[in-house]
C-alpha positions as CSV (number, residue, x, y, z in Angstrom):
1,X,75.2,-97.6,170.4
2,X,72.7,-96.6,167.8
3,X,73.8,-94.7,165.2
4,X,71.6,-92.9,162.3
5,X,71.4,-94.4,159.3
6,X,72.8,-92.8,156.1
7,X,71.2,-92.4,152.7
8,X,73.9,-94.4,151.3
9,X,73.7,-97.4,153.1
10,X,71.0,-99.2,151.0
11,X,73.8,-98.6,147.7
12,X,76.2,-99.9,149.7
13,X,74.1,-103.1,150.6
14,X,73.0,-103.7,147.3
15,X,76.4,-103.4,145.5
16,X,77.5,-105.9,148.3
17,X,74.7,-108.3,147.6
18,X,75.1,-107.9,143.8
19,X,79.0,-108.8,144.1
20,X,78.3,-111.7,146.6
21,X,75.9,-113.3,144.1
22,X,78.0,-112.9,140.8
23,X,80.9,-114.2,142.9
24,X,78.8,-117.3,143.6
25,X,77.8,-117.7,140.1
26,X,81.1,-117.2,138.7
27,X,82.3,-120.2,140.6
28,X,79.4,-122.2,139.9
29,X,80.1,-121.4,136.4
30,X,84.0,-122.8,136.8
31,X,85.7,-119.7,137.6
32,X,88.4,-119.4,139.9
33,X,90.5,-122.1,138.8
34,X,93.9,-122.2,140.7
35,X,96.9,-124.5,140.6
36,X,100.1,-124.0,143.1
37,X,102.4,-126.6,141.9
38,X,104.7,-127.3,140.3
39,X,104.0,-123.6,139.1
40,X,101.3,-121.0,139.8
41,X,98.6,-120.9,137.5
42,X,95.6,-119.0,137.4
43,X,92.3,-119.5,135.1
44,X,91.6,-116.3,133.0
45,X,88.4,-116.6,131.2
46,X,85.1,-115.2,130.5
47,X,83.6,-115.6,134.0
48,X,86.9,-114.3,135.9
49,X,86.9,-111.3,133.6
50,X,83.5,-110.5,134.1
51,X,83.7,-110.8,137.8
52,X,86.8,-108.5,137.8
53,X,85.0,-106.0,135.8
54,X,82.3,-106.0,138.0
55,X,84.3,-105.9,141.3
56,X,86.0,-102.9,139.6
57,X,82.6,-101.0,138.7
58,X,81.3,-101.8,142.2
59,X,83.7,-99.4,143.6
60,X,81.9,-96.4,141.7
61,X,78.7,-97.0,143.4
62,X,79.0,-94.3,146.0
63,X,79.7,-91.8,143.5
64,X,76.8,-89.3,143.1
65,X,76.1,-88.5,139.6
66,X,74.0,-85.3,140.3
67,X,73.6,-82.7,142.9
68,X,71.6,-83.2,146.0
69,X,67.7,-81.6,145.3
70,X,67.2,-78.3,146.9
71,X,64.4,-77.5,148.6
72,X,61.6,-75.4,146.5
73,X,61.0,-72.1,147.7
74,X,57.9,-71.7,149.5
75,X,54.7,-69.4,148.6
76,X,55.0,-65.9,148.9
77,X,52.0,-65.8,151.2
78,X,53.6,-66.3,155.4
79,X,51.5,-69.3,157.0
80,X,50.5,-66.7,159.6
81,X,48.7,-65.1,157.0
82,X,46.9,-68.0,155.8
83,X,43.5,-69.0,156.6
84,X,43.1,-71.5,159.2
85,X,43.1,-75.1,157.7
86,X,44.5,-73.9,154.4
87,X,47.4,-76.1,153.0
88,X,50.2,-74.9,150.7
89,X,49.4,-76.9,147.6
């Protein structure tokens, strides 16, 4: 079943790619240390905190900052009275 693409699809894909890239980069920088025995320990350092902040901020990506643009009103002259081949410009 084919569905029509939403205008926000590209934004979601871009945010997903950015979060994935940040997670891989954070892991390469040593983030994500975890030890379960004898006590549960989770590493909290700058890479972990930066990744956490990015994940929180990525939730704001779908928020619109300004209202959608409205179409400008056309010229006062109806199309039927314009000379043949004349443009609206």
